[in-house]
N, C-alpha and C positions, 0 to 999 in steps of 0.2 A: 062322902067315899068315893073313891074310886077303883074300878075293876082293870086288872090285867090279866093276863095270860102266860104261864109257863109250862115248860115242857122238858122234864127229864130225859134224855136221850137214852140211847139202846145201850152203849158202853157203860155208861152210869147207872143205869138198872142193872146189868149182868153182872157189874162187879161190887153189887150192894151198896152204891153210893147214897141211894135213894134218901134213907133214914136221915144222914148227917146233912144230905143238901135240906130235906125237910124241917130239919132242927133250926136250919139259919135262917130260912124263909119265916119260920113261926118266931125266933127268938129276935126277927127284925121287926115285929109286930105286925107282920102280917096276918090277916083271917084267911083262913082256905075255906071258900065258899063251896067247892066242890072238887071230887078228885076222881080220876080212875085210869086204869091200866088198859090200854090198848096197843096190838101189835099192827102197825099201817101195813096195809097192804103198798103195792106197787103204784096203782091209781091214785089213792089216798095221799101218798108222800108227792106225788108229782103235782097233784092240784095244791097241796100245802106250801111248797116250794116252787111254784109257777114263777115266781119274780126272779128266779135264777135259773131259768129254763136256757138261757141262751149261752151262759156261762159255762167255762172248762171243765168246770167241779161238778155241775148239774146231776151225771149219772153217778158218781161215787158216792155224792151225797143222798142220794135216792137208795142206793145199795146199802149205805149205812144205815139211813134212817127205819129201813125195812128189815135189818137183820135180827131185830128182836123186839121187845115190849119197849114202848115209852109209857110214861107215866103223864097226862094231862091234868093240869090244874088252874083253875079260877081261884085269883088272890083279890083281896079287898084291903086297902088302906088310903089314907090321904096321900095324894101323889104317888099312886103305886106304880104306874108305868116308869117314871123317874126314879123313884127310889128302889124297883126291883133292877131297873137296870145298872145302877150304881153298886149294889149287891152281887149284882152277878160278875161285874168287870168287863175287860176288852173280850172282844170274841175270839182273839189270839192270846191263850194263857200265859205265853211267852211275855204278853206286852202287859196284861192285866195286873191291876195292881195289888201289892202283896194282901192276903186274906180275904180275896173276893172267890166268891164260888169257882168263878173259871180258873183262877188262878193255882188252887187246891185242888181240883178235880178234873181240870181238864186235860186231855193229851194233846191235843193239836187244834188249829182252827177248826175243823169241822167238828172233829170228836171233841168239843169243848165243856161237855157234860149238861149243859143247859141250855134251853131258849126262852128267850123272852120278847115280848111285845115292843116295839120301837116307839108306839106311837098310841095316843087315845084308840083311833081309828082302827089302828091293827089289831088292837086288842079285842074291841068289837068282832071284828070279822072272824079272828082266830077262836074265840071263845066259842062263835056260832058255828065255825066249823066242826068242833069237837064236841060240843054240848047242845042238847036241844033245850027249849026254854023249860020243860018241865024237870029236868035236871038240876036247874038253878035255885 
């Protein structure tokens, strides 16, 4: 079994889309290993999204990600990273395949309802960012 990380973003949490998103994840065969709600502060959001710090959208991303609570989740499944990426769809909801989470629940590229790790290494790093060993 492989682990991956996902984050339901503030707009989706605020609009009560968490349950339908979690249902889709569950129905796709993922095991939810641990889950928690957290309201990121600016420093946490900047650190988590530091890979984007030189990009023009960085400040608006940080403002969005600190605008309300998020739900951080560790998932487990065979080929979890790849399978979650497929389930989520393209980052841009307008380009996402029909029936994917981002196509159904995303507003735009930044407010696309859900974040998911893009590699096994990033999954490990993102899990460690949000969860300590005793929580897993």
